[in-house]
Backbone bond lengths (Angstrom), bond angles and torsions (degrees), N, CA, C in turn:
res aa  C-N    CA-C-N  psi(-1)  N-CA   C-N-CA  omega(-1)  CA-C   N-CA-C  phi
1 M - - - 1.448 - - 1.526 108.90 -
2 K 1.326 115.80 128.22 1.453 121.33 -177.92 1.522 110.40 -90.79
3 R 1.311 115.83 129.63 1.460 120.08 178.49 1.522 110.24 -80.29
4 I 1.308 116.07 149.37 1.464 121.79 -179.19 1.526 110.61 -63.34
5 V 1.330 118.34 -39.12 1.464 120.60 -178.45 1.522 112.69 -69.13
6 N 1.324 117.81 -9.78 1.461 121.96 177.72 1.523 112.63 -106.25
7 D 1.320 117.63 5.02 1.463 122.40 -179.57 1.532 109.21 -85.76
8 T 1.326 116.46 102.03 1.461 122.07 -174.86 1.519 112.39 -59.18
9 K 1.313 117.29 -44.21 1.470 120.33 -178.17 1.527 111.43 -63.39
10 L 1.310 116.97 -41.28 1.462 120.80 178.81 1.529 111.12 -66.01
11 I 1.315 117.45 -41.47 1.464 121.35 -179.80 1.524 110.28 -64.83
12 I 1.324 117.95 -41.03 1.469 120.74 177.07 1.521 110.20 -63.67
13 L 1.326 117.19 -41.18 1.462 120.86 176.86 1.526 111.01 -61.78
14 L 1.325 117.27 -41.67 1.461 121.16 177.49 1.529 111.42 -63.27
15 C 1.325 117.09 -39.80 1.467 120.72 178.30 1.523 110.86 -63.08
16 L 1.324 116.11 -42.10 1.461 120.05 -177.57 1.524 113.12 -74.59
17 T 1.315 117.77 -24.11 1.465 120.07 -178.80 1.526 110.60 -102.75
18 L 1.308 117.96 -74.07 1.462 121.62 -177.46 1.525 111.75 -65.05
19 G 1.306 116.82 -39.33 1.461 120.43 -177.30 1.513 113.97 -63.41
20 F 1.326 117.43 -39.43 1.455 120.81 -176.80 1.528 114.04 -101.92
21 A 1.322 118.67 -8.26 1.469 120.90 -176.62 1.516 110.83 -70.95
22 P 1.313 121.36 148.49 1.459 126.74 -18.21 1.528 110.37 -69.30
23 F 1.300 116.23 152.16 1.459 122.09 -171.07 1.526 114.09 -84.11
24 F 1.328 117.62 -28.19 1.466 120.86 -175.55 1.513 110.46 -120.16
25 P 1.282 121.46 140.15 1.464 129.35 6.62 1.532 113.15 -78.48
26 E 1.316 117.97 -21.59 1.463 121.99 171.67 1.520 107.55 -148.62
27 P 1.333 117.27 155.26 1.467 118.78 177.47 1.526 111.40 -55.54
28 H 1.306 115.89 137.50 1.454 123.10 -172.99 1.528 112.17 -58.61
29 I 1.325 116.86 -42.62 1.464 120.06 -177.65 1.518 110.83 -65.17
30 L 1.330 117.79 -35.31 1.463 120.06 178.91 1.521 111.17 -66.40
31 G 1.330 117.01 -39.37 1.461 120.81 176.62 1.517 111.72 -62.36
32 K 1.328 116.14 -42.04 1.467 120.32 179.15 1.524 111.20 -67.47
33 L 1.335 117.37 -40.13 1.464 119.94 178.97 1.527 111.23 -66.59
34 K 1.316 117.59 -36.66 1.470 120.76 174.87 1.525 110.08 -63.48
35 W 1.322 116.09 -40.69 1.458 121.38 179.42 1.533 110.33 -62.42
36 I 1.330 116.85 -44.20 1.463 121.34 178.47 1.527 110.34 -65.54
37 A 1.335 116.74 -42.47 1.465 120.64 179.42 1.530 111.32 -63.62
38 G 1.320 116.49 -27.49 1.452 121.14 178.51 1.520 113.46 -84.28
39 G 1.307 118.15 5.35 1.453 121.36 176.66 1.512 114.24 112.64
40 A 1.314 118.16 -7.06 1.472 123.64 176.98 1.525 112.58 59.49
41 N 1.322 116.59 29.29 1.461 120.41 179.07 1.520 110.68 -67.25
42 G 1.309 116.22 125.88 1.456 121.52 177.95 1.513 115.07 85.26
43 M 1.330 117.91 5.58 1.472 119.28 178.99 1.523 109.63 -74.96
44 N 1.307 114.96 131.85 1.457 121.80 177.32 1.525 109.63 -99.08
45 L 1.321 116.16 175.78 1.462 121.20 179.83 1.528 111.37 -58.49
46 I 1.315 117.80 -39.20 1.468 120.97 179.93 1.524 111.51 -63.83
47 D 1.332 117.38 -31.97 1.462 120.63 177.74 1.525 111.15 -69.57
48 W 1.326 116.65 -39.03 1.465 120.09 176.96 1.529 110.59 -67.47
49 F 1.327 116.70 -37.87 1.467 120.67 175.80 1.526 110.03 -62.08
50 D 1.321 116.31 -39.38 1.461 121.89 177.03 1.526 111.60 -60.00
51 V 1.325 116.54 -42.17 1.464 120.86 178.64 1.529 110.01 -62.25
52 V 1.319 116.56 -44.10 1.467 120.73 179.30 1.527 110.24 -65.11
53 L 1.327 116.86 -45.12 1.463 120.98 -178.07 1.527 112.04 -61.85
54 H 1.316 116.96 -48.18 1.460 120.39 -177.46 1.526 112.45 -80.06
55 G 1.330 117.68 -20.69 1.453 120.88 -179.02 1.514 115.18 -90.76
56 F 1.328 117.28 -19.06 1.464 120.51 -176.22 1.536 113.96 -59.38
57 P 1.338 119.98 -41.17 1.472 117.93 177.05 1.527 112.84 -60.03
58 F 1.326 117.61 -34.18 1.460 120.50 178.93 1.528 111.12 -71.07
59 I 1.317 117.25 -34.34 1.467 120.98 175.44 1.524 109.65 -63.87
60 L 1.343 116.73 -42.95 1.464 119.86 177.55 1.527 111.29 -64.05
61 L 1.347 117.31 -38.45 1.461 121.03 179.11 1.528 110.82 -65.33
62 I 1.317 117.18 -43.44 1.469 120.66 177.24 1.521 110.21 -61.69
63 R 1.329 116.90 -40.08 1.465 121.87 178.07 1.530 110.96 -60.16
64 I 1.338 116.52 -46.04 1.466 120.74 -179.98 1.526 110.81 -63.75
65 I 1.333 116.85 -41.57 1.466 120.42 179.22 1.525 110.39 -62.21
66 L 1.333 116.71 -43.75 1.468 119.69 179.68 1.528 111.68 -65.26
67 I 1.321 117.15 -36.41 1.467 120.35 177.27 1.519 110.17 -65.30
68 K 1.333 116.95 -43.42 1.471 120.20 -179.30 1.524 111.95 -68.63
69 L 1.342 117.16 -28.18 1.457 120.41 176.68 1.527 112.13 -79.05
70 G 1.319 116.95 -10.48 1.446 121.07 177.34 1.523 114.31 90.51
71 V 1.325 117.19 10.14 1.460 119.71 -179.83 1.522 110.53 -65.49
72 F 1.334 116.94 -37.84 1.459 121.99 -179.95 1.528 111.05 -102.37
73 G 1.320 117.06 25.20 1.453 121.02 -177.32 1.522 112.27 -69.00
74 K 1.313 115.01 167.04 1.463 121.24 179.09 1.523 109.12 -73.60
75 K 1.310 115.63 144.89 1.475 120.46 -179.26 1.501 111.29 -102.56
């Protein structure tokens, strides 16, 4: 049985949709990351939740890439 968190195609789809939504004028996650890089002045709890929500698909994608590269392989 294949777990959803290990489904590469689904994770890529999540990155392209939830991760980057809304797309205009710039992807939401990029705006939040710029805000954090600028010192995160004025960020409220909802803004941090937004970063987690839009960033989680990318964390799962990085996890899958590291597993496929053998970083988390069995010893």
